Residue frames relative to the residue before (quaternion, step in Angstrom):
aa qw qx qy qz dx dy dz
M 1.0000 0.0000 0.0000 0.0000 0.00 0.00 0.00
S 0.4270 -0.7413 0.4686 0.2206 3.62 -0.71 1.00
E 0.3842 -0.7014 0.5432 0.2558 3.62 -1.07 0.64
Q 0.0640 -0.7971 0.6004 -0.0135 3.44 -0.30 1.35
P 0.4602 -0.6467 0.5081 0.3344 3.72 -0.85 0.75
D 0.4606 -0.6625 0.5250 0.2710 3.63 -1.05 0.74
P 0.3421 -0.7598 0.4868 0.2620 3.77 -0.33 1.06
A 0.6270 0.5646 -0.3755 0.3835 3.56 0.95 -0.45
N 0.6496 0.5043 -0.2814 0.4945 3.53 1.27 -0.40
H 0.7121 0.4090 -0.2547 0.5106 3.62 1.16 -0.03
A 0.3618 -0.7028 0.5815 0.1922 3.49 -0.92 0.91
R 0.4533 -0.6654 0.5174 0.2899 3.59 -1.05 0.65
Q 0.4215 -0.6921 0.5398 0.2279 3.48 -1.24 0.78
Q 0.3581 -0.7584 0.5075 0.1977 3.58 -0.42 1.06
L 0.3511 -0.7432 0.5095 0.2545 3.58 -0.97 0.66
E 0.5530 -0.5402 0.4631 0.4334 3.64 -1.17 0.31
P 0.6947 -0.5186 0.3381 0.3663 3.54 -1.28 0.58
A 0.6450 0.5258 -0.2988 0.4672 3.54 1.11 -0.95
A 0.6457 0.5248 -0.3013 0.4657 3.62 1.06 -0.95
A 0.6433 0.5361 -0.2737 0.4732 3.53 0.92 -1.01
D 0.6449 0.4754 -0.3115 0.5109 3.70 0.91 -0.79
A 0.6417 0.5040 -0.3676 0.4462 3.69 0.97 -0.78
V 0.6439 0.5488 -0.3062 0.4363 3.52 0.93 -1.00
R 0.6737 0.5061 -0.2914 0.4530 3.55 0.99 -0.85
A 0.6367 0.4852 -0.3271 0.5023 3.48 1.02 -0.85
Y 0.6484 0.4916 -0.3664 0.4513 3.68 0.75 -0.67
A 0.5925 0.5705 -0.3215 0.4692 3.63 1.04 -0.74
A 0.6920 0.4933 -0.2748 0.4497 3.54 0.87 -1.05
R 0.6428 0.5424 -0.2924 0.4551 3.50 1.15 -0.89
T 0.6373 0.5138 -0.3015 0.4889 3.50 1.01 -1.02
R 0.6391 0.5536 -0.3019 0.4403 3.66 0.89 -0.99
E 0.6448 0.5237 -0.2842 0.4787 3.55 1.05 -0.95
S 0.6914 0.4749 -0.2787 0.4677 3.54 0.87 -0.93
A 0.6626 0.4631 -0.3136 0.4982 3.58 0.95 -0.66
D 0.6306 0.5047 -0.3687 0.4601 3.58 0.99 -0.36
R 0.5917 0.5838 -0.3032 0.4660 3.48 1.15 -0.79
L 0.7080 0.4199 -0.2338 0.5174 3.51 0.83 -1.14
A 0.5729 0.5229 -0.4041 0.4848 3.73 0.85 -0.42
A 0.6897 0.4705 -0.3168 0.4501 3.61 0.67 -1.02
V 0.6392 0.5127 -0.3293 0.4691 3.67 0.90 -0.63
L 0.6706 0.4953 -0.2812 0.4753 3.57 0.95 -0.75
E 0.6262 0.5000 -0.3138 0.5094 3.48 1.03 -0.79
D 0.6409 0.4829 -0.3522 0.4817 3.70 0.82 -0.72
I 0.6355 0.5261 -0.3402 0.4513 3.59 0.83 -0.85
A 0.6675 0.5045 -0.2999 0.4582 3.59 0.87 -1.06
A 0.6770 0.4794 -0.2753 0.4859 3.72 1.02 -0.87
N 0.8721 0.2044 -0.0629 0.4401 3.52 0.56 -1.02
G 0.5569 -0.6053 0.4022 0.4022 3.52 1.29 -0.05
L 0.6384 -0.5199 0.3955 0.4071 3.48 -1.32 0.07
P 0.5198 -0.6497 0.4579 0.3132 3.58 -1.13 0.64
P 0.5590 -0.5607 0.4136 0.4495 3.62 -1.03 0.39
A 0.6766 -0.5291 0.3952 0.3258 3.54 -1.36 0.82
E 0.6381 0.5309 -0.3472 0.4363 3.63 0.99 -0.83
D 0.7031 0.4904 -0.2907 0.4250 3.54 0.92 -0.65
C 0.6246 0.5704 -0.2980 0.4424 3.58 1.36 -0.39
T 0.4413 -0.6551 0.5531 0.2650 3.58 -1.29 0.52
P 0.4309 -0.6918 0.4908 0.3078 3.62 -0.66 0.88
W 0.5876 -0.6122 0.4135 0.3301 3.59 -1.05 0.86
E 0.5927 0.5782 -0.3635 0.4270 3.61 1.06 -0.53
E 0.6472 0.4639 -0.3045 0.5227 3.63 1.03 -0.74
L 0.6625 0.5103 -0.3305 0.4374 3.60 0.83 -0.72
R 0.6378 0.5233 -0.3024 0.4774 3.52 1.14 -0.73
E 0.7164 0.4396 -0.2776 0.4652 3.53 0.84 -0.79
A 0.5363 0.5638 -0.3993 0.4848 3.54 1.20 -0.41
H 0.6900 0.5002 -0.2707 0.4477 3.57 0.83 -1.09
L 0.6778 0.4436 -0.3414 0.4766 3.57 0.84 -0.83
S 0.6524 0.4883 -0.3812 0.4365 3.66 0.86 -0.42
R 0.6067 0.5154 -0.4029 0.4515 3.57 1.08 -0.46
L 0.6344 0.5425 -0.3408 0.4326 3.51 1.04 -0.92
A 0.6391 0.5832 -0.2715 0.4216 3.46 0.88 -1.03
A 0.7143 0.4149 -0.2660 0.4969 3.59 0.93 -0.97
Q 0.6124 0.5585 -0.3465 0.4392 3.68 1.26 -0.14
R 0.6352 0.5120 -0.2499 0.5215 3.43 1.37 -0.73
P 0.4406 -0.6685 0.5358 0.2681 3.53 -0.98 0.92
A 0.5334 -0.6155 0.4847 0.3189 3.56 -1.13 0.79
V 0.2383 -0.7087 0.6467 0.1506 3.58 -1.18 0.88
A 0.4375 -0.7085 0.5190 0.1931 3.45 -1.01 0.94
């Protein structure tokens, strides 16, 4: 049996106000993304899949995402 610390015996460490704000902002962004995904899935459930001609190929989506990531990363000499 593993030795798990008893949560009742440990006080929670409070975050600095800036860190707490950052966590709340991350939670809000995550919630928005989940809501968008849920809306898309509900639309698919109600109306079926869209025609392939109206969809963006995954390769294009991947390349666009990789380009965004590369733009965020500083260049290495």
